[in-house]
mmCIF file as gemmi writes it, N, C-alpha and C atoms, coordinates in Angstrom:
data_model
loop_
_atom_site.group_PDB
_atom_site.id
_atom_site.type_symbol
_atom_site.label_atom_id
_atom_site.label_alt_id
_atom_site.label_comp_id
_atom_site.label_asym_id
_atom_site.label_entity_id
_atom_site.label_seq_id
_atom_site.pdbx_PDB_ins_code
_atom_site.Cartn_x
_atom_site.Cartn_y
_atom_site.Cartn_z
_atom_site.occupancy
_atom_site.B_iso_or_equiv
_atom_site.pdbx_formal_charge
_atom_site.auth_seq_id
_atom_site.auth_asym_id
_atom_site.pdbx_PDB_model_num
ATOM 1 N N . UNK Axp A 1 ? 0.968 -1.158 -0.009 1 0 ? 1 A 1
ATOM 2 C CA . UNK Axp A 1 ? 0.066 -0.076 -0.26 1 0 ? 1 A 1
ATOM 3 C C . UNK Axp A 1 ? 1.124 1.142 -0.085 1 0 ? 1 A 1
ATOM 4 N N . UNK Axp A 2 ? 0.532 2.187 -1.18 1 0 ? 2 A 1
ATOM 5 C CA . UNK Axp A 2 ? 1.341 3.049 -0.936 1 0 ? 2 A 1
ATOM 6 C C . UNK Axp A 2 ? 0.938 4.585 -0.277 1 0 ? 2 A 1
ATOM 7 N N . UNK Axp A 3 ? 1.469 5.253 0.549 1 0 ? 3 A 1
ATOM 8 C CA . UNK Axp A 3 ? 1.172 5.94 1.488 1 0 ? 3 A 1
ATOM 9 C C . UNK Axp A 3 ? 2.243 7.483 1.664 1 0 ? 3 A 1
ATOM 10 N N . UNK Axp A 4 ? 1.972 8.087 2.018 1 0 ? 4 A 1
ATOM 11 C CA . UNK Axp A 4 ? 2.747 9.483 2.168 1 0 ? 4 A 1
ATOM 12 C C . UNK Axp A 4 ? 3.251 9.222 3.737 1 0 ? 4 A 1
ATOM 13 N N . UNK Axp A 5 ? 4.23 9.07 3.594 1 0 ? 5 A 1
ATOM 14 C CA . UNK Axp A 5 ? 5.313 9.496 4.631 1 0 ? 5 A 1
ATOM 15 C C . UNK Axp A 5 ? 5.365 11.045 5.34 1 0 ? 5 A 1
ATOM 16 N N . UNK Axp A 6 ? 4.73 11.606 6.867 1 0 ? 6 A 1
ATOM 17 C CA . UNK Axp A 6 ? 5.467 12.695 6.92 1 0 ? 6 A 1
ATOM 18 C C . UNK Axp A 6 ? 6.157 12.966 7.816 1 0 ? 6 A 1
ATOM 19 N N . UNK Axp A 7 ? 7.264 14.182 7.561 1 0 ? 7 A 1
ATOM 20 C CA . UNK Axp A 7 ? 8.142 14.527 8.263 1 0 ? 7 A 1
ATOM 21 C C . UNK Axp A 7 ? 8.299 15.079 9.467 1 0 ? 7 A 1
ATOM 22 N N . UNK Axp A 8 ? 8.597 14.873 10.371 1 0 ? 8 A 1
ATOM 23 C CA . UNK Axp A 8 ? 8.218 15.007 12.082 1 0 ? 8 A 1
ATOM 24 C C . UNK Axp A 8 ? 8.221 16.414 11.995 1 0 ? 8 A 1
ATOM 25 N N . UNK Axp A 9 ? 7.754 17.316 12.94 1 0 ? 9 A 1
ATOM 26 C CA . UNK Axp A 9 ? 7.678 18.473 13.099 1 0 ? 9 A 1
ATOM 27 C C . UNK Axp A 9 ? 8.485 18.8 13.691 1 0 ? 9 A 1
ATOM 28 N N . UNK Axp A 10 ? 9.715 17.894 14.453 1 0 ? 10 A 1
ATOM 29 C CA . UNK Axp A 10 ? 9.986 18.398 15.616 1 0 ? 10 A 1
ATOM 30 C C . UNK Axp A 10 ? 11.847 18.801 15.024 1 0 ? 10 A 1
ATOM 31 N N . UNK Axp A 11 ? 11.924 17.935 13.777 1 0 ? 11 A 1
ATOM 32 C CA . UNK Axp A 11 ? 13.291 18.411 12.804 1 0 ? 11 A 1
ATOM 33 C C . UNK Axp A 11 ? 13.422 19.649 12.388 1 0 ? 11 A 1
ATOM 34 N N . UNK Axp A 12 ? 14.63 19.949 12.435 1 0 ? 12 A 1
ATOM 35 C CA . UNK Axp A 12 ? 14.896 21.547 11.346 1 0 ? 12 A 1
ATOM 36 C C . UNK Axp A 12 ? 15.526 21.013 10.204 1 0 ? 12 A 1
ATOM 37 N N . UNK Axp A 13 ? 15.97 21.398 9.319 1 0 ? 13 A 1
ATOM 38 C CA . UNK Axp A 13 ? 16.538 21.292 7.96 1 0 ? 13 A 1
ATOM 39 C C . UNK Axp A 13 ? 17.167 22.396 8.058 1 0 ? 13 A 1
ATOM 40 N N . UNK Axp A 14 ? 18.161 22.47 8.299 1 0 ? 14 A 1
ATOM 41 C CA . UNK Axp A 14 ? 19.449 23.94 7.681 1 0 ? 14 A 1
ATOM 42 C C . UNK Axp A 14 ? 19.559 24.288 6.61 1 0 ? 14 A 1
ATOM 43 N N . UNK Axp A 15 ? 20.409 23.447 5.722 1 0 ? 15 A 1
ATOM 44 C CA . UNK Axp A 15 ? 20.865 23.449 4.741 1 0 ? 15 A 1
ATOM 45 C C . UNK Axp A 15 ? 20.012 22.078 3.583 1 0 ? 15 A 1
ATOM 46 N N . UNK Axp A 16 ? 19.958 22.709 2.404 1 0 ? 16 A 1
ATOM 47 C CA . UNK Axp A 16 ? 19.781 21.544 1.349 1 0 ? 16 A 1
ATOM 48 C C . UNK Axp A 16 ? 21.043 20.336 0.909 1 0 ? 16 A 1
ATOM 49 N N . UNK Axp A 17 ? 20.585 19.566 -0.021 1 0 ? 17 A 1
ATOM 50 C CA . UNK Axp A 17 ? 21.769 19.063 -0.354 1 0 ? 17 A 1
ATOM 51 C C . UNK Axp A 17 ? 22.902 19.895 -1.899 1 0 ? 17 A 1
ATOM 52 N N . UNK Axp A 18 ? 21.807 20.881 -2.503 1 0 ? 18 A 1
ATOM 53 C CA . UNK Axp A 18 ? 22.905 21.694 -3.023 1 0 ? 18 A 1
ATOM 54 C C . UNK Axp A 18 ? 23.788 22.21 -2.194 1 0 ? 18 A 1
ATOM 55 N N . UNK Axp A 19 ? 23.604 22.101 -1.216 1 0 ? 19 A 1
ATOM 56 C CA . UNK Axp A 19 ? 24.691 23.086 -0.559 1 0 ? 19 A 1
ATOM 57 C C . UNK Axp A 19 ? 25.776 22.536 -0.03 1 0 ? 19 A 1
ATOM 58 N N . UNK Axp A 20 ? 25.677 21.146 -0.115 1 0 ? 20 A 1
ATOM 59 C CA . UNK Axp A 20 ? 26.328 20.465 1.021 1 0 ? 20 A 1
ATOM 60 C C . UNK Axp A 20 ? 27.452 19.905 -0.559 1 0 ? 20 A 1
ATOM 61 N N . UNK Axp A 21 ? 27.085 19.459 -1.575 1 0 ? 21 A 1
ATOM 62 C CA . UNK Axp A 21 ? 27.492 19.137 -2.226 1 0 ? 21 A 1
ATOM 63 C C . UNK Axp A 21 ? 28.217 20.098 -3.395 1 0 ? 21 A 1
ATOM 64 N N . UNK Axp A 22 ? 29.832 20.399 -3.386 1 0 ? 22 A 1
ATOM 65 C CA . UNK Axp A 22 ? 30.179 21.657 -4.055 1 0 ? 22 A 1
ATOM 66 C C . UNK Axp A 22 ? 30.055 21.438 -5.514 1 0 ? 22 A 1
ATOM 67 N N . UNK Axp A 23 ? 30.454 22.758 -6.149 1 0 ? 23 A 1
ATOM 68 C CA . UNK Axp A 23 ? 30.059 22.676 -7.585 1 0 ? 23 A 1
ATOM 69 C C . UNK Axp A 23 ? 30.874 21.635 -8.344 1 0 ? 23 A 1
ATOM 70 N N . UNK Axp A 24 ? 31.718 21.05 -8.418 1 0 ? 24 A 1
ATOM 71 C CA . UNK Axp A 24 ? 32.72 20.767 -8.366 1 0 ? 24 A 1
ATOM 72 C C . UNK Axp A 24 ? 33.034 19.296 -8.407 1 0 ? 24 A 1
ATOM 73 N N . UNK Axp A 25 ? 31.628 18.578 -7.798 1 0 ? 25 A 1
ATOM 74 C CA . UNK Axp A 25 ? 31.406 17.187 -7.087 1 0 ? 25 A 1
ATOM 75 C C . UNK Axp A 25 ? 31.46 16.613 -8.312 1 0 ? 25 A 1
ATOM 76 N N . UNK Axp A 26 ? 31.832 15.039 -8.649 1 0 ? 26 A 1
ATOM 77 C CA . UNK Axp A 26 ? 31.54 14.078 -9.668 1 0 ? 26 A 1
ATOM 78 C C . UNK Axp A 26 ? 29.892 13.886 -9.837 1 0 ? 26 A 1
ATOM 79 N N . UNK Axp A 27 ? 29.54 13.355 -8.838 1 0 ? 27 A 1
ATOM 80 C CA . UNK Axp A 27 ? 28.307 13.483 -8.474 1 0 ? 27 A 1
ATOM 81 C C . UNK Axp A 27 ? 27.296 14.519 -9.5 1 0 ? 27 A 1
ATOM 82 N N . UNK Axp A 28 ? 27.799 15.614 -9.631 1 0 ? 28 A 1
ATOM 83 C CA . UNK Axp A 28 ? 26.792 16.674 -10.536 1 0 ? 28 A 1
ATOM 84 C C . UNK Axp A 28 ? 27.241 16.034 -12.226 1 0 ? 28 A 1
ATOM 85 N N . UNK Axp A 29 ? 27.956 15.412 -12.299 1 0 ? 29 A 1
ATOM 86 C CA . UNK Axp A 29 ? 28.245 15.291 -14.073 1 0 ? 29 A 1
ATOM 87 C C . UNK Axp A 29 ? 27.34 13.732 -14.026 1 0 ? 29 A 1
ATOM 88 N N . UNK Axp A 30 ? 27.123 12.665 -12.917 1 0 ? 30 A 1
ATOM 89 C CA . UNK Axp A 30 ? 26.514 11.97 -12.924 1 0 ? 30 A 1
ATOM 90 C C . UNK Axp A 30 ? 24.996 12.09 -12.937 1 0 ? 30 A 1
ATOM 91 N N . UNK Axp A 31 ? 24.342 13.089 -12.435 1 0 ? 31 A 1
ATOM 92 C CA . UNK Axp A 31 ? 23.254 13.176 -12.506 1 0 ? 31 A 1
ATOM 93 C C . UNK Axp A 31 ? 22.623 14.37 -13.61 1 0 ? 31 A 1
ATOM 94 N N . UNK Axp A 32 ? 23.747 14.626 -14.07 1 0 ? 32 A 1
ATOM 95 C CA . UNK Axp A 32 ? 23.357 15.705 -15.52 1 0 ? 32 A 1
ATOM 96 C C . UNK Axp A 32 ? 22.901 14.333 -16.609 1 0 ? 32 A 1
ATOM 97 N N . UNK Axp A 33 ? 24.299 13.591 -16.488 1 0 ? 33 A 1
ATOM 98 C CA . UNK Axp A 33 ? 24.133 12.447 -17.72 1 0 ? 33 A 1
ATOM 99 C C . UNK Axp A 33 ? 22.663 11.803 -17.79 1 0 ? 33 A 1
ATOM 100 N N . UNK Axp A 34 ? 22.619 10.927 -16.055 1 0 ? 34 A 1
ATOM 101 C CA . UNK Axp A 34 ? 21.302 10.03 -15.89 1 0 ? 34 A 1
ATOM 102 C C . UNK Axp A 34 ? 19.806 10.964 -16.434 1 0 ? 34 A 1
ATOM 103 N N . UNK Axp A 35 ? 19.435 12.354 -15.539 1 0 ? 35 A 1
ATOM 104 C CA . UNK Axp A 35 ? 18.562 13.49 -16.824 1 0 ? 35 A 1
ATOM 105 C C . UNK Axp A 35 ? 18.822 13.044 -17.758 1 0 ? 35 A 1
ATOM 106 N N . UNK Axp A 36 ? 19.833 13.123 -18.757 1 0 ? 36 A 1
ATOM 107 C CA . UNK Axp A 36 ? 20.14 13.156 -19.732 1 0 ? 36 A 1
ATOM 108 C C . UNK Axp A 36 ? 19.163 11.617 -20.735 1 0 ? 36 A 1
ATOM 109 N N . UNK Axp A 37 ? 19.68 10.817 -20.062 1 0 ? 37 A 1
ATOM 110 C CA . UNK Axp A 37 ? 18.881 9.486 -20.749 1 0 ? 37 A 1
ATOM 111 C C . UNK Axp A 37 ? 17.543 9.784 -20.942 1 0 ? 37 A 1
ATOM 112 N N . UNK Axp A 38 ? 16.875 8.554 -21.593 1 0 ? 38 A 1
ATOM 113 C CA . UNK Axp A 38 ? 15.778 8.395 -21.841 1 0 ? 38 A 1
ATOM 114 C C . UNK Axp A 38 ? 15.626 7.386 -21.217 1 0 ? 38 A 1
ATOM 115 N N . UNK Axp A 39 ? 14.574 6.918 -19.896 1 0 ? 39 A 1
ATOM 116 C CA . UNK Axp A 39 ? 14.652 5.768 -18.868 1 0 ? 39 A 1
ATOM 117 C C . UNK Axp A 39 ? 13.739 5.37 -19.739 1 0 ? 39 A 1
ATOM 118 N N . UNK Axp A 40 ? 13.069 5.76 -19.95 1 0 ? 40 A 1
ATOM 119 C CA . UNK Axp A 40 ? 11.552 4.703 -21.424 1 0 ? 40 A 1
ATOM 120 C C . UNK Axp A 40 ? 11.864 3.871 -22.151 1 0 ? 40 A 1
ATOM 121 N N . UNK Axp A 41 ? 13.05 4.489 -22.76 1 0 ? 41 A 1
ATOM 122 C CA . UNK Axp A 41 ? 13.655 3.653 -23.942 1 0 ? 41 A 1
ATOM 123 C C . UNK Axp A 41 ? 14.616 2.802 -24.08 1 0 ? 41 A 1
ATOM 124 N N . UNK Axp A 42 ? 14.981 2.792 -22.662 1 0 ? 42 A 1
ATOM 125 C CA . UNK Axp A 42 ? 15.697 1.705 -21.513 1 0 ? 42 A 1
ATOM 126 C C . UNK Axp A 42 ? 15.268 0.937 -20.813 1 0 ? 42 A 1
ATOM 127 N N . UNK Axp A 43 ? 14.023 0.831 -21.01 1 0 ? 43 A 1
ATOM 128 C CA . UNK Axp A 43 ? 12.851 -0.234 -20.451 1 0 ? 43 A 1
ATOM 129 C C . UNK Axp A 43 ? 12.464 0.155 -19.114 1 0 ? 43 A 1
ATOM 130 N N . UNK Axp A 44 ? 12.464 1.656 -18.05 1 0 ? 44 A 1
ATOM 131 C CA . UNK Axp A 44 ? 12.539 1.8 -16.797 1 0 ? 44 A 1
ATOM 132 C C . UNK Axp A 44 ? 10.461 2.254 -17.144 1 0 ? 44 A 1
ATOM 133 N N . UNK Axp A 45 ? 10.053 2.273 -16.192 1 0 ? 45 A 1
ATOM 134 C CA . UNK Axp A 45 ? 9.069 2.671 -16.46 1 0 ? 45 A 1
ATOM 135 C C . UNK Axp A 45 ? 8.434 3.161 -14.57 1 0 ? 45 A 1
ATOM 136 N N . UNK Axp A 46 ? 7.955 4.267 -14.475 1 0 ? 46 A 1
ATOM 137 C CA . UNK Axp A 46 ? 7.668 4.468 -13.274 1 0 ? 46 A 1
ATOM 138 C C . UNK Axp A 46 ? 6.218 4.076 -12.862 1 0 ? 46 A 1
ATOM 139 N N . UNK Axp A 47 ? 5.94 3.952 -11.71 1 0 ? 47 A 1
ATOM 140 C CA . UNK Axp A 47 ? 4.869 4.027 -11.343 1 0 ? 47 A 1
ATOM 141 C C . UNK Axp A 47 ? 4.285 5.151 -10.004 1 0 ? 47 A 1
ATOM 142 N N . UNK Axp A 48 ? 2.868 4.965 -11.114 1 0 ? 48 A 1
ATOM 143 C CA . UNK Axp A 48 ? 2.64 6.877 -10.216 1 0 ? 48 A 1
ATOM 144 C C . UNK Axp A 48 ? 1.556 6.306 -9.388 1 0 ? 48 A 1
ATOM 145 N N . UNK Axp A 49 ? 1.35 7.215 -7.924 1 0 ? 49 A 1
ATOM 146 C CA . UNK Axp A 49 ? -0.128 7.387 -7.368 1 0 ? 49 A 1
ATOM 147 C C . UNK Axp A 49 ? -0.945 7.789 -7.744 1 0 ? 49 A 1
ATOM 148 N N . UNK Axp A 50 ? -2.206 7.184 -7.879 1 0 ? 50 A 1
ATOM 149 C CA . UNK Axp A 50 ? -3.324 7.62 -8.758 1 0 ? 50 A 1
ATOM 150 C C . UNK Axp A 50 ? -4.025 9 -7.875 1 0 ? 50 A 1
ATOM 151 N N . UNK Axp A 51 ? -4.249 8.813 -6.358 1 0 ? 51 A 1
ATOM 152 C CA . UNK Axp A 51 ? -4.782 9.6 -5.74 1 0 ? 51 A 1
ATOM 153 C C . UNK Axp A 51 ? -3.383 10.204 -4.919 1 0 ? 51 A 1
ATOM 154 N N . UNK Axp A 52 ? -3.428 11.854 -4.324 1 0 ? 52 A 1
ATOM 155 C CA . UNK Axp A 52 ? -2.495 12.724 -3.501 1 0 ? 52 A 1
ATOM 156 C C . UNK Axp A 52 ? -2.886 12.791 -2.344 1 0 ? 52 A 1
ATOM 157 N N . UNK Axp A 53 ? -2.208 12.663 -1.277 1 0 ? 53 A 1
ATOM 158 C CA . UNK Axp A 53 ? -3.159 13.044 0.116 1 0 ? 53 A 1
ATOM 159 C C . UNK Axp A 53 ? -3.662 12.041 0.993 1 0 ? 53 A 1
ATOM 160 N N . UNK Axp A 54 ? -4.036 12.017 2.254 1 0 ? 54 A 1
ATOM 161 C CA . UNK Axp A 54 ? -4.184 10.74 3.052 1 0 ? 54 A 1
ATOM 162 C C . UNK Axp A 54 ? -6.254 10.702 3.181 1 0 ? 54 A 1
ATOM 163 N N . UNK Axp A 55 ? -6.071 9.125 3.025 1 0 ? 55 A 1
ATOM 164 C CA . UNK Axp A 55 ? -8.031 9.069 2.96 1 0 ? 55 A 1
ATOM 165 C C . UNK Axp A 55 ? -8.788 9.616 2.962 1 0 ? 55 A 1
């Protein structure tokens, strides 16, 4: 069963992942390469939730 997982209200988020990864890090190349690929042509498909929010 798919459901929305809520984030605890007691947590604090001070920085983003973009701030934590330097501009010249290799992971940025991998991210750009994967974004460029056509996942459907490679045989990947995505499952989407038909409705959003709690029941």
